[in-house]
N, C-alpha and C positions, 0 to 999 in steps of 0.2 A: 266627890271626884267623877262619878258617872255623869252628873249634870255638867260639869265643866267640859268633859270630853264630848258630850252631846252637842253643846254649844259650839265648840271649836269645829266639829264635823259639819254643823249647819253652815257656819260663816265661811269656812274654806270651800264647801260645795257650791255655795251660792256665788262666791266670787269666781271660782273656776268656770262655772257655767255662763254667768252674766257678762263678766268683763270681756272675755274674747269675743262674744257675739255683739256687744256694744262697739268694741274697736273695729270689728270687721264691718259694721253697719255705718261707720263714720261718725259715731256719737261720742267717742273718746272713753277712756277708762273711768274717769270720775263719774260720768253719768251711769256707767255700767255698775259701779259699786252702789250708787244711790238706788238704782232699780232693784239690785240684789237685797238691800236693806228693806225696801218697801215689801218685796215678796215674802221675806221671811219674818217681818214684823208684825205687830199687833192687828194692823189693817190688811195683811196679806194672809199668809198661810199659818200665822201665829205659832211658828216654830220656836221663837224666842220671846220672852216677855219682859225681862229686865233691861229695858232700853237705856235708862238713866245711868245705871252702873257701867254698862257697856261704853256709853259716850264718855264717861269720866276716865275709864281705863284707856280708851283708844286715844284720848287727847295726848297721850305720851307720844304718839306718832307725830304730832305736830312739834312736840318739844325736840324729838331727835332730828326732824327736818331742820329746824331753826339751828341746831347745833352743827349740822353738816353745811348749811349755808354760811354759818360763821367761820368754818374752817377754810372757806374759800376767799374770806376777805381778811387781809391784814389790817392792823390798826391804821397804817397810813392811807389805805384805800377808803376805810370807813370815814376817817377824818376828812378826805377829800370829798366825800358825799354829804357833808354836813349841810350844805345849802339845800340840796334837794330833799334831804331827809326832813329837816326842820322847817324850811321855808315852803317846800311843796307840800309836805305832809300837813302842816297847819293850814295852809291854803284849802287843801281838799276837804279837811275836817269842817272848817268854818263854812265853806260853800254848801257842801252836802247837808250838814246838820242844820243849817239855817233854812234851806229850801224844804227840807223834810218836816222840820218843826212847824213851819207856816202851813203846810199841807195838813198836817195833824191837827193843828188848831181849827182848821176849817172843818174838820171832821168832828168836832165837838170835844176834843180832849182838853183838860185844864192845862194852863201854860207850863206848870211844872212837869206834868206827864209829857206833854208834846216836846219840851226841850230835852228831857232825858231820853225819850224814845228816838228823837231826831238824832242825838248824839250817839246812841247805841247802833242805829241803822246805818249811820255814816261809816261805821267800821266794816271792812271788807274781810272776806275769809282768806287768811294767809294760806291755809291748806290748799283750798281749791285753786287760788290764782297761782301759786308757786308750782303745784303739780301740773297745771295746764301749761305754764310757760316752760317747764322742764321737757313736757312732752312735745312741744312745738319748737324746742331749741331757741327760745327767746330770752333766757336769763342774761346772756351777754349783750343782747341788742339793745338799742336806746330805749325801746318801750319796756323792755324787761328790767332795766336798771331803774327806770323812773317808777315803775310799778312796784319794785321791791323797796324803793326808798320810802314810798307812801306807806306801804304795809308795815314797814319797820317803825315808822313814826306812830301808826295806829297802835302797835303793840306797846309803845311807850306811853301813849295817851290814854290807853285803857286803864291804866293804874290810878291816876288822879281822878278819872271819870267815876270809877267804881267808888273811890273815897268821897267824891262830891255828892253822889246820889242821895245819901241819908239826910244831908242838909236841906235838900228840896222837900223832904216829906214831913209828915206830922211828928215823926220820931225825932226830928231835929239832929243835933250833932253834939258830941262832947268834945269841947276843945282839948282837953287834956289827952283824951284817947287819940285825937287827930295828930297832936305833936308826937305822942308815943309812936304812932303808926309810921309818921315820917322818919323819926330816928331809926326805927327797925328797918324801914326800907333802905335807907342810907347805909346802915350797917350791913344788910345783905348784899347789896351792890359791891361795897368795899371787900367784903368776904369773898365773893365770886372773883374780883380782880386779884386779890392776894393768892387764892388758890390756883387760879389759872397761870398767874405770873411766876410765883416761886415754889409752889409745893407739887404742881402736877408733873413737871418735867423730871425731877430727881426720882419721884415714885415710878414713873413710866420707865426710866432707865434701869432701875433696880428690877422691875418685872420683866423687862425685855431681856436682861441677863439670865433670867431663869430658863428662857427659851422654851417655855410652855405656851403655846399660842392661845389656848382656851382661857388662860388666867389673863392674858392681855385683854382678851375680848371682855372677860367679866369685869376688869378694872375699867375699861371704856364705858361699859353700861353703868357701873358703880358711880363713876365720875358724873355722868349726865343726870342720873337719878338723884344723887346727892345734892347737886346744884339746883336741880328742879325743886327738891323738897325744901331747900334753904330759902329759895325765893318765895315758894307757896306759904311757908311758915310766917314770912314777913308781909304776906298780903299782896306779894308782887306776881308778875306773870312768869310762870315757869318757862315758857318759851323764850321770853326776853333774857332770862338767866342763862339759858343753854346757848343762845346766840352770842352772848358776851363771852362766855367761856370758849366757844368755838373761835371767836375772833382773837382771843388771847393765845390760842394754840395754833393759829394759822400759820406761823412762821416756825413751828416746831418740826424737828426731824421725824416726829411720829405721826405728822398729819395724815399721810396717806394710809398708814396702818389703821388709824382710828376710822378713817372713811370707810375702808374695806370691811371693817368689823362691824360697824354700826348700820350701814346701808341696808343690809337684809331686814334687820329688825325695823328700821324706819319704814320700809316699803310695806311690810305686812300690817304694822300698826296704823299707818296712814290709811291704807285701804279699809281696815276695820273702823277707822273713824268715819270714813265716807259711808260705810254700811250703816253705822249707828245713826248717822244724820238721816239717812233714808228711812230708817225705822221709826225716828222720832217725828216724822210728819203726822200731825194730828188730823186724820181725815174727819173726825167728828166736827171740827171746826168748819171744814169744807162743806159738810152736809148741812150743818146748822145755819151758817151765814155765808153761802157761796158768793152773793153778790158783793158783800163788803170785803170779804178776804181777796176776792179777785181784784177789787179796786186798790186794796192796800199793796198787793204784790206787784201789780202793774205799775202803779203809782211809784213805788219804791224804786223799781228798775228804770222807768222813764226818767225820773228826777235825777237819779244818781248818774245815768248815762249822759243826760244833758249837761249837768254840772261838770262831770269829768272831762267831757269833750270840750267844754268851754275853757277849762283851766289848763288843758293839755299843753298848748303853746308856751304857758309859763314854766312848764316843767321839762322843756326841751324835747318833747315827743315829736318825732317827724309828722308832717302833715298827713302822709299816707297811713300812719299808724294810730291816729288820735282816736278813731272809733274802736280800734282793737284795745287800745288802753282803757277806754270806757267800758267795754264789754268785760274785760278781764277783772275790773274792780267794781262791778255794778251790783253784786250781791251783798247782802248783810253777812256778818262773819260769825265765827264761833263765840267771840267775846259778847256778842249781842245777847246770847242766852244768859250769860253771867250777869250783864248789866240789868236786864229785864228781871231776873231773879232777885237782885238786890233792890230794885225799884219796888217790886211786890212786898218784900219784907219792910221796907221804909214807908209804906203806904203812899207811895208816889203814883203808882199805876193803878187804875181801876181794874178790879178782879176780872171783870168781863172782857177786858182787852188783853189780859196776859196771855191766855191760850191762843187767841187769834193772832197776835204779834209773833209768838213763838212759831206757829205754823207758816206765817209769812216768811220768817227767816229761813226756815228749812226749804220752803218752796223757791225762794230767791236763789239759794244755793243750787237747787236742782235745775233752775232756769238757765244758769249760766253757760253750761255746755251747749244748750240749744241756741242761745244768743250767739255764741261763737261760731256755730254752724251756719247760722243765718248771715253773720259777717262775712264768712268765707265765700258763701255763694253770691252775696251782693258785690263783694269785691271782684270776684271773677266775672260777673256779668257787667260790672261797671268797666272793667278793663277792655271788654269786647264792644260795648255799646255806647258808653258815655263820651268817649274821645273818638273824634273822627280821625281816619288815617291822614297823615301829613301829606301835603302836596309834594311830589317828588320832582325835583328839577335836575336830577343827575342821571338822565336817561342814556347818556353816551357810555356809561361804565360797561367794561368788559366782563366783570364778575358781579354777581349778586350773592350776598351772604345773608342767609336766613338765620337769625339768632346770633347774638353777639355776647354770649356768656364767655366762660374761660376758654372753651374750645375755639369758638368763632374769633375771639379776639387774637389768638395766636396766628390763625390763618390770615386774618385781615392784616395784621402788623407785618407779616412777612411779605404779603403782596404789596402793601403800600411802600414798604422799604425798596421794593424793586420798581417803583413807579407805576404800578398796575392800578388803574382807577376801580374803586369798587362802590357798590350801592349796598347799604346794609339796612335790613328790616328787622325790627324787634318790637315786641308788644309790652315791654316792662317799662313804664314811664320813668321810674327812679333810675334805671340802668341807662336809659336813653340820655337823661339830663347829665349823668356822671360822664358818659362818653363824649358828649358834646362839649363839655367844660375842657377836655383834652384835645379838642380839634377834630373829632371824628364826624364824618357825615353820616348820621344815623336818622332813619325815618321810622315814625310810629305806624304800626299797622300789623294786621294778621297776615302773615305770608301765604296762608293757605287760600286767600281770596284771589280769584283770577283777575279782578279789575286792578288790584294792587300790583300784581306780578306784571300785568301789561303796562301799567304806569311806570314801573321800575325799569322798563325796557327789556323784558325777558325775551321778546321776539328778536332783538338785535344782540343780546348779550351772547358771549361765548360759553360761560360757565356759571352754573348755580351751585353753591356750596350750602348744603343742608346741615346746619349745625344746631338744630332745635333740641331742647332738652326733652320734651314730651314725645314719646315714641308714636302715639297716634297721630299727633300733628305732623311729625316727620314723614310718616307714610302717606298721609293725606297730601302733603306738599309734593312729594315724589310722584304720586298718582296724577295729580293736576298738571305738573310740568311735563310728564311723559305724554299725556293726552293732548295738551294745548301747545307745547312747544317741543316737538320731537327732535329737533336738531340741537337743542340746548344740552350740552354735557353736564353731567351731575357728579359731584364729589360729595359723598354723605359720611355723616358720622353715625356710628352704631353704638348704642348704649350696651348692648349684650348680644350674645350669640343669636338668640331668637330675632332681635332686631336686624342683625346681619342677614340672617336667612330670609326675612321678609323683604329686605331691600334687594338682595341678590335675585329673589324670585321675581322682582319688578323689573329686572334687567339693568340694574345699576352696577357698572363695572368697577368703579372706584369707591371702595368702602373701607373705612378705617374704624376698628373698635377703639374707643377712647383710651382704654387702659392697656391694651395688649402690647404695644410696642415698649412703653415705659416699664411694664412688668417683666418683659424679657430682658431689658437692659439691667433691671435690678437682679435678675436671676444670674445673668453673666457675671455681674460684680460680686455677688454672693459666692459663686463657684471659684472665682479668682482668689477671694479672700480665704477661702477654705483650702487653698493650695492647689487648685486645678490650674494647669497651664493656660494662659490667656487665650492661645489659638484654639485649644481644645474646648475652652468655655464658649467661644464664639461658635464654633462648629456645633456644639450641643444645642445652643440656642437656635442656630439656623435650621437644624434638623427638626427641632420642635416646631418652628414656625412653618416649615414645609409641610409637616405632617398634619398640623392643626388646620391649615388651609385645605389640605387634601381631604381631611375629614369633613370640613364643612361642605365642600363641594360634593362629597359622597352623600351627605345628609340632604342636601338641597332638594332632590326630587321627592324625598320622602319625609320632610321635616313636618308635615301636618299629621303624619302617622306616628303616634307616640311609641308604640311598641317597636316599629322599625328603627326609629331614631335612637332608642335606647341600646338596641342591639348593635347599631353601628358605632355608637360611642364606646361601648365595651370592647368591641373588636378592635377599634382604633387605638384604645389604650393599650391593649396587648401587643398590637403591632409596633407602637411607638416603643414600648420597653425592649422588643426584640431588636429594632433598628438601632437603638442606642447602644445596646449591649454589642452588636456586630461592629458598630463604628468604633466603639471604645477598643475592642480586641484588635481591630485593624490598625488603630493609631499606635497602640502599644507594640504591635509587631513591626510596623515600618517607621517608627520614630514619630516625633510631633508633627512633621510635615509642614511647619509654617513658622511664623514669627513667634517670638517669646515675649 
C-alpha cells in the first residue's frame, strides 16, 4: 500500500510540475507528460522502477479514450466513414509498411523481420494523435476526420497482424489454433454488439432510477472494463471493443452522463500512459548504438511523413493541411510494442534489434510534438514569405478593411449593401479563396506593411477598418496608419478591455469591443424573460453601458499602472451598484416612465 501511494505521489507531482511548464513553453501537454516520465524513470531520478506494469495499467486510458470517441459517433456516421476507414486506412498501411520494410531490408534485416517491423512501425499512436487533435480542436476538421479514420483502421488491422506474425517465424503456426482464435474473435465482437445493443440500456435505466450518482459512475467503468476484458480474452484490441461499445451507445439517452462520468478517469489514465512511454525510453540503446538508433528514428519519421503526405489527397485532406496530417500520424504507435514482443517470441526479430526498435518507437512518439511545433512555425513563416502580396487594382475604394474574419465580413457586407466601395486585405489564403468564390474583392497581404497600405490607396481612402484577430498586429497597423496617413479615419475592433485601452491610448476614437453590444442585448433579454419591464431593462443596460465606458475613460490615463487600475475597477463596481439601486428606486416611485 505504501509503495502504491508513493508511486501515485510521484506520478501526480511529475505531471503537475512538467505539463503546465510544457504548455506554457508551447510544447503541448503530451511532450510535458513524456518529459515527466523520463525525469522519474530508470534513466532519470529513478523514482519509479516498474515501467512495464505501469504501461500495461495506463493503456486503459487509451481504452477509455476510444470509448468516449465512440460515444460521439452513431452507427450511421460510422457507416458513412467506411470508404475513408477501409480505403484510406489500407492505403496508408500498404504505402508506409512497404517503404519501411524496404529500408529495413537495406539495413540488413531478414525479409521476415523487415516485413513484420515495417507493418508494426506503420501503425501510429492513437493516444498521441487524438490527444493532440483534441488540444488543437481538429477532431471535427477534415484533417481530424481523415486522421481518425486511418487510426481506426490501424486498430482493426493490428489484430490480424498480431495473429500473422507467428507464421513468419520458426515457431510456425497451428492451423487449428488459428481457426479457434478466429471463432473467439468473432464471438467477442458479437458479444460486444449484443451487450451494447440490448443489455446496457435496460441496466442503465434501472441504475438511474436508484438516483445514486456514484453507482452510475461505477457501472460506466464496469461496462468499459468488462468489454475490454472480453476483447482481451479473445486476443483482440481492448480499445477497439470499447470503441464499438461507445458507437452502439451513441444514440442512447445516457450518452452525456457516461461522457461526464468517464472523462476524468480518461484524462488521468491517458496522462499516466504518456508518462509510462517517457519512462520506457531505453537510453542504454542510445548510449550503445547512437548512430544506428538516430538513423532508425529519423528514417522512420521521414519515410512516414513522405508517404502520408503523398497519399493525403486520396483521403480528402485539404492541400493546406497535408503536412499537418503527415506530422500527426508520423510516429510509431503503442501497438508496435505488442507486435515487436510477439515477433520476439516467434523468433522473427533478431534479439539485437528488439531493444533498439522499442527505443525507436518511444523516441518517435516523443518527437511528434516537436514535429508539430516545427510545422506551426514553418506554416506561419510560409504565410508571410512564400506568397507575395497580390497586386491591388482597387485603389479608388473609400474604405480599407484589414481582416475579413467574422467581424470584418459583417462590416464589409453592410458597406457593400449601401454601395460603398471597399478594399479588403487578409493574409489567410484559404479564407481569401472562399471569399473570392462569393464575389468579394479580397487581396492577399500583410496589412501592417506600409507598401501594401500605399498600394491599397490609404493616402486617398476615407476610412480604415481594423478587424484583425491578432492584438499585436492590430496595434501595429494602427501605429503605422497614424504615423503615415494622419488624415485617415480609423474604426477599430477591440478583442478585450486591454486592447480597447491600447487603441484609445493611440488616439483611436471609434472602438468597438467585439462582444460588448451583443452581451448587453442578451442581458436585456434575460431581464425581460425574468419579468423586468422592457423599458426598465433597456434603461439598466444603458446605465451599464454609460458606466462601463466612463470607467474605461477613467482607467485610460493609468492603465499601465496595475495597482491603480485595480482600484479604479473596484471603485467603479461599487459606483455602478449604487447608481443602479438609485435608478431602480426612482423608477418605482415615478412609474415605469416609458414604453412596455
